[in-house]
C-alpha positions as CSV (number, residue, x, y, z in Angstrom):
1,M,-104.5,-1.4,-142.1
2,T,-104.1,2.4,-142.0
3,A,-103.1,4.6,-139.0
4,T,-106.7,6.0,-138.9
5,T,-108.1,2.5,-138.5
6,L,-105.7,1.6,-135.8
7,T,-106.5,4.8,-133.9
8,G,-110.2,4.0,-134.2
9,N,-109.8,0.5,-132.8
10,Q,-107.7,1.8,-129.9
11,G,-110.4,4.4,-129.1
12,A,-113.1,1.7,-129.2
13,G,-111.0,-0.5,-126.9
14,R,-110.5,2.3,-124.4
15,A,-114.2,3.1,-124.4
16,G,-115.0,-0.6,-123.8
17,D,-112.5,-0.8,-121.0
18,K,-114.1,2.2,-119.3
19,I,-117.6,0.8,-119.7
20,F,-116.5,-2.6,-118.2
21,S,-114.5,-0.9,-115.4
22,G,-117.5,1.2,-114.5
23,A,-119.9,-1.7,-114.6
24,A,-117.6,-3.8,-112.4
25,M,-117.3,-0.9,-109.9
26,A,-121.0,-0.4,-109.9
27,A,-121.6,-4.1,-109.2
28,G,-119.1,-4.0,-106.3
29,C,-120.7,-0.8,-104.9
30,L,-124.2,-2.4,-105.2
31,I,-123.1,-5.4,-103.1
32,L,-121.7,-3.1,-100.4
33,A,-124.8,-0.9,-100.5
34,V,-127.1,-3.9,-100.1
35,L,-125.1,-5.2,-97.2
36,F,-125.1,-1.9,-95.6
37,G,-128.8,-1.5,-96.1
38,V,-129.6,-4.9,-94.5
39,A,-127.3,-4.2,-91.6
40,L,-128.9,-0.7,-91.1
41,F,-132.4,-2.2,-91.2
42,L,-131.6,-4.8,-88.7
43,V,-130.0,-2.4,-86.3
44,V,-132.8,0.2,-86.5
45,Q,-135.5,-2.4,-86.1
46,A,-133.6,-4.2,-83.3
47,I,-133.2,-1.0,-81.1
48,P,-136.6,-1.3,-79.4
49,A,-135.8,-4.9,-78.3
50,L,-132.3,-4.0,-77.1
51,T,-133.5,-1.0,-75.1
52,A,-136.8,-2.4,-73.8
53,P,-137.2,-3.3,-70.1
54,A,-136.2,-6.8,-69.3
55,A,-139.7,-7.8,-68.1
56,E,-141.2,-7.0,-71.6
57,I,-138.9,-9.4,-73.4
58,Q,-139.9,-13.1,-73.7
59,G,-138.7,-14.9,-70.6
60,G,-138.8,-11.7,-68.5
61,E,-135.0,-11.5,-68.1
62,G,-134.0,-9.2,-71.0
63,F,-132.9,-9.8,-74.6
64,F,-129.5,-11.2,-73.9
65,A,-130.9,-13.8,-71.5
66,Y,-133.4,-14.7,-74.2
67,I,-130.9,-14.9,-77.1
68,W,-127.8,-16.6,-75.7
69,P,-129.4,-20.1,-75.3
70,I,-130.6,-19.9,-79.0
71,V,-127.1,-18.8,-80.1
72,I,-125.5,-21.8,-78.4
73,G,-128.1,-24.1,-79.9
74,T,-127.3,-22.6,-83.4
75,L,-123.6,-23.2,-82.9
76,I,-124.1,-26.7,-81.6
77,A,-126.2,-27.7,-84.6
78,A,-123.8,-26.2,-87.0
79,A,-120.8,-27.8,-85.3
80,I,-122.4,-31.2,-85.4
81,A,-123.1,-30.8,-89.1
82,L,-119.5,-29.8,-89.9
83,V,-118.0,-32.6,-87.7
84,I,-120.0,-35.2,-89.6
85,A,-119.9,-33.7,-93.1
86,T,-116.3,-32.4,-93.5
87,P,-114.4,-35.7,-93.4
88,I,-117.0,-37.4,-95.5
89,A,-117.0,-34.6,-98.1
90,I,-113.2,-34.5,-98.4
91,G,-113.1,-38.3,-98.7
92,V,-115.8,-38.3,-101.4
93,A,-114.1,-35.4,-103.2
94,L,-110.7,-37.2,-103.2
95,F,-112.3,-40.4,-104.5
96,I,-114.0,-38.6,-107.3
97,S,-110.9,-36.6,-108.3
98,H,-108.1,-39.1,-107.8
99,F,-109.4,-42.7,-107.4
100,A,-112.7,-43.3,-109.3
101,P,-112.7,-44.3,-112.9
102,R,-113.5,-41.4,-115.3
103,G,-117.0,-42.7,-116.0
104,L,-117.9,-43.3,-112.4
105,A,-116.4,-40.0,-111.3
106,A,-118.6,-38.1,-113.7
107,G,-121.7,-39.9,-112.4
108,L,-120.8,-39.4,-108.8
109,G,-120.1,-35.7,-109.4
110,Y,-123.5,-35.3,-111.0
111,L,-125.2,-37.0,-108.0
112,V,-123.4,-34.8,-105.5
113,D,-124.4,-31.7,-107.4
114,L,-128.0,-33.0,-107.5
115,L,-128.1,-33.2,-103.7
116,A,-127.4,-29.5,-103.5
117,A,-130.5,-28.8,-105.6
118,I,-133.0,-30.6,-103.2
119,P,-135.1,-28.1,-101.3
120,S,-134.4,-27.8,-97.6
121,V,-138.0,-28.6,-96.8
122,V,-137.6,-32.0,-98.4
123,Y,-134.6,-32.7,-96.1
124,G,-136.6,-31.6,-93.2
125,A,-139.5,-33.8,-94.0
126,W,-137.2,-36.8,-94.4
127,G,-135.6,-36.0,-91.1
128,A,-138.9,-35.7,-89.3
129,A,-140.8,-38.6,-90.9
130,F,-138.0,-41.1,-91.3
131,L,-134.6,-40.3,-89.6
132,A,-136.0,-39.3,-86.2
133,K,-138.0,-42.5,-85.8
134,E,-135.2,-44.8,-87.0
135,I,-132.5,-43.2,-84.9
136,S,-134.5,-43.1,-81.7
137,P,-133.4,-46.6,-80.6
138,A,-129.7,-45.5,-81.0
139,Y,-130.4,-42.6,-78.7
140,N,-131.8,-45.0,-76.1
141,W,-128.6,-47.1,-76.4
142,L,-126.5,-44.0,-75.9
143,A,-128.4,-42.9,-72.9
144,A,-128.1,-46.4,-71.3
145,N,-124.5,-47.1,-72.1
146,M,-122.9,-43.6,-72.4
147,G,-125.2,-41.6,-70.3
148,W,-122.3,-40.6,-68.0
149,L,-121.3,-38.2,-70.7
150,P,-123.3,-34.9,-70.4
151,I,-123.9,-34.9,-74.2
152,F,-125.6,-38.3,-74.0
153,Q,-127.4,-37.9,-70.7
154,G,-130.9,-39.4,-70.7
155,P,-133.7,-39.8,-70.8
156,A,-133.5,-39.9,-74.6
157,S,-136.3,-38.2,-76.6
158,A,-139.0,-40.7,-77.5
159,T,-139.6,-38.9,-80.9
160,G,-136.0,-38.6,-81.9
161,K,-136.4,-34.9,-82.7
162,T,-133.3,-33.7,-81.0
163,I,-130.5,-31.3,-81.8
164,L,-128.3,-34.2,-82.8
165,T,-130.9,-35.3,-85.4
166,A,-131.1,-31.7,-86.6
167,G,-127.3,-31.7,-86.9
168,I,-127.3,-34.9,-88.9
169,V,-129.9,-33.5,-91.3
170,L,-127.8,-30.3,-91.7
171,S,-124.7,-32.4,-92.4
172,V,-126.5,-34.1,-95.3
173,M,-127.4,-30.6,-96.6
174,V,-123.9,-29.1,-96.4
175,L,-122.2,-32.3,-97.7
176,P,-122.7,-31.5,-101.4
177,I,-121.4,-27.9,-100.9
178,I,-118.2,-29.0,-99.3
179,T,-117.8,-31.9,-101.7
180,S,-118.3,-30.0,-104.9
181,L,-115.9,-27.2,-104.0
182,S,-113.3,-29.5,-102.6
183,R,-113.4,-31.7,-105.7
184,E,-112.8,-28.7,-108.0
185,I,-109.9,-27.6,-105.9
186,F,-108.4,-31.0,-105.9
187,L,-108.6,-31.2,-109.7
188,Q,-106.7,-27.9,-109.9
189,T,-103.6,-29.3,-108.2
190,P,-100.7,-29.0,-110.7
191,K,-100.1,-32.4,-112.4
192,L,-96.4,-31.7,-112.3
193,H,-96.5,-31.7,-108.5
194,E,-98.4,-35.0,-108.4
195,E,-96.1,-36.7,-111.0
196,A,-93.0,-35.5,-109.2
197,A,-94.2,-37.0,-105.9
198,L,-95.0,-40.3,-107.6
199,A,-91.7,-40.3,-109.4
200,L,-89.8,-40.0,-106.1
201,G,-91.5,-43.2,-105.0
202,A,-94.5,-41.8,-103.0
203,T,-97.6,-43.9,-102.8
204,R,-100.9,-42.5,-104.0
205,W,-101.9,-41.5,-100.4
206,E,-98.4,-40.0,-99.8
207,M,-98.8,-38.0,-103.0
208,I,-102.2,-36.7,-101.9
209,K,-100.9,-35.8,-98.5
210,M,-97.8,-34.0,-99.8
211,S,-99.1,-32.4,-103.0
212,V,-102.9,-32.2,-103.1
213,L,-104.0,-31.4,-99.6
214,P,-101.4,-28.6,-99.0
215,F,-102.4,-27.0,-102.3
216,A,-106.1,-27.3,-101.6
217,R,-106.0,-26.2,-97.9
218,P,-107.4,-22.7,-98.5
219,G,-110.1,-24.0,-100.8
220,I,-111.1,-26.6,-98.3
221,I,-111.3,-24.0,-95.6
222,S,-113.5,-21.8,-97.9
223,A,-115.7,-24.8,-98.7
224,V,-116.2,-25.6,-95.0
225,M,-117.0,-22.0,-94.2
226,L,-119.6,-21.9,-96.9
227,G,-121.1,-25.1,-95.5
228,L,-121.0,-23.5,-92.0
229,G,-122.9,-20.5,-93.4
230,R,-125.6,-22.8,-94.8
231,A,-125.8,-24.7,-91.5
232,L,-126.1,-21.5,-89.4
233,G,-128.9,-20.0,-91.5
234,E,-130.9,-23.1,-92.3
235,T,-134.5,-22.7,-91.2
236,M,-137.1,-25.1,-92.5
237,A,-135.2,-28.3,-92.0
238,V,-134.4,-27.5,-88.4
239,A,-137.9,-26.3,-87.7
240,L,-139.3,-29.6,-88.9
241,V,-136.8,-31.9,-87.2
242,L,-136.1,-30.2,-83.9
243,S,-138.5,-30.3,-80.9
244,S,-137.5,-26.9,-79.5
245,G,-137.2,-26.2,-75.8
246,A,-134.9,-25.0,-73.1
247,L,-131.1,-25.2,-73.6
248,T,-129.6,-28.6,-72.5
249,A,-126.2,-30.1,-72.7
250,S,-127.6,-33.4,-73.9
251,L,-127.8,-33.9,-77.6
252,I,-130.3,-36.7,-77.4
253,Q,-133.0,-35.0,-75.3
254,S,-135.7,-32.8,-76.6
255,G,-134.8,-29.1,-76.3
256,N,-132.5,-26.4,-77.7
257,Q,-133.3,-24.1,-80.6
258,T,-131.6,-22.3,-83.4
259,I,-132.0,-18.6,-84.3
260,A,-133.3,-19.2,-87.8
261,A,-135.9,-21.7,-86.7
262,E,-136.9,-19.4,-83.8
263,I,-137.5,-16.6,-86.3
264,A,-139.4,-18.8,-88.8
265,L,-141.7,-20.3,-86.2
266,N,-142.6,-17.1,-84.3
267,F,-142.5,-14.3,-86.9
268,P,-145.9,-15.0,-88.6
269,E,-147.8,-14.4,-85.3
270,A,-145.5,-11.8,-83.8
271,S,-146.5,-8.2,-83.3
272,G,-145.1,-5.1,-81.6
273,L,-142.0,-5.7,-79.4
274,K,-141.9,-9.4,-80.4
275,V,-141.2,-8.5,-84.0
276,S,-138.3,-6.3,-82.8
277,T,-137.0,-9.1,-80.7
278,L,-137.0,-11.5,-83.6
279,I,-135.3,-9.0,-85.8
280,A,-132.7,-8.4,-83.1
281,A,-132.1,-12.2,-83.1
282,G,-131.6,-11.9,-86.9
283,L,-129.0,-9.2,-86.3
284,V,-127.2,-11.5,-83.9
285,L,-127.1,-14.2,-86.6
286,F,-125.9,-11.7,-89.1
287,V,-123.0,-10.7,-86.9
288,I,-122.1,-14.4,-86.3
289,T,-122.1,-15.1,-90.0
290,L,-120.0,-12.0,-90.7
291,A,-117.5,-13.0,-87.9
292,V,-117.3,-16.5,-89.3
293,N,-116.5,-15.2,-92.8
294,M,-113.9,-12.8,-91.4
295,I,-112.2,-15.6,-89.5
296,A,-112.2,-17.8,-92.6
297,R,-110.6,-15.0,-94.6
298,W,-107.9,-14.6,-92.0
299,I,-107.2,-18.3,-92.0
300,I,-106.9,-18.4,-95.7
301,T,-104.6,-15.4,-95.8
302,R,-102.3,-17.1,-93.3
303,H,-102.0,-20.1,-95.7
304,K,-102.0,-18.1,-99.0
305,E,-98.6,-19.6,-99.9
306,F,-100.4,-22.8,-100.7
307,S,-103.0,-21.2,-103.0
308,G,-103.3,-22.0,-106.6
309,A,-102.2,-18.4,-107.5
310,N,-98.8,-19.1,-106.0
């Protein structure tokens, strides 16, 4: 190979590097531009609702009095989903990655991934047509035996379409997201760490507790935050399952509402200031989601010593 050929190859390589670098930078700038454009649109369209007289906003007490019960309902539904889904998802991911036989693990992994592909309207229809009716007797039992707790105070909803039912449906929807990501993180645990723990006499569970979970902690947090984002923004399933109403502390009574469902149910018939009010509600959801992601990034940074890169 001559010096001229080598020089030509180096020149082509430098040109390719510049093209790739420019394309990567353009993609990053495009994402930032889209995010900025969405935020700008929401802010501009929300200004009329934020500055309108209180009497003109739904409820007659101003935008913030209108939005805060919906924000609380959104957070309650998402919290219920994560409380139910997270331990189950981690358990399923550990079973697939460290306990199940190879053939069974592959089949279970495929089924979990398949759950993520089911449309949200199907989950909503299942929750409204089946789950709500079947779980209603359990709500009556909770109201009769644990009604002294505010979250189980009766009378229970006769239809079963409550914020707790919505949270259960959301937990099924976020389960495959958390499970799939956690499984992949568990499989990336260095085999040397696992074998060293077992060689020192640790049981399978002790090995997982000392080697797998610390290594996977940032990944688990990321998976949970992605699931939380899905739960916060879910629309159709909640709209079908939840009988919306005023904010209530009881999880088994009819009432409560989420921001996404509020927008979906009212936007088609909205006009004038009502449109600005719903867009302002979308801005609030946008800010909540952004805050959740920033908090998740901060938590992951604090535990970066456990990441796979280190």
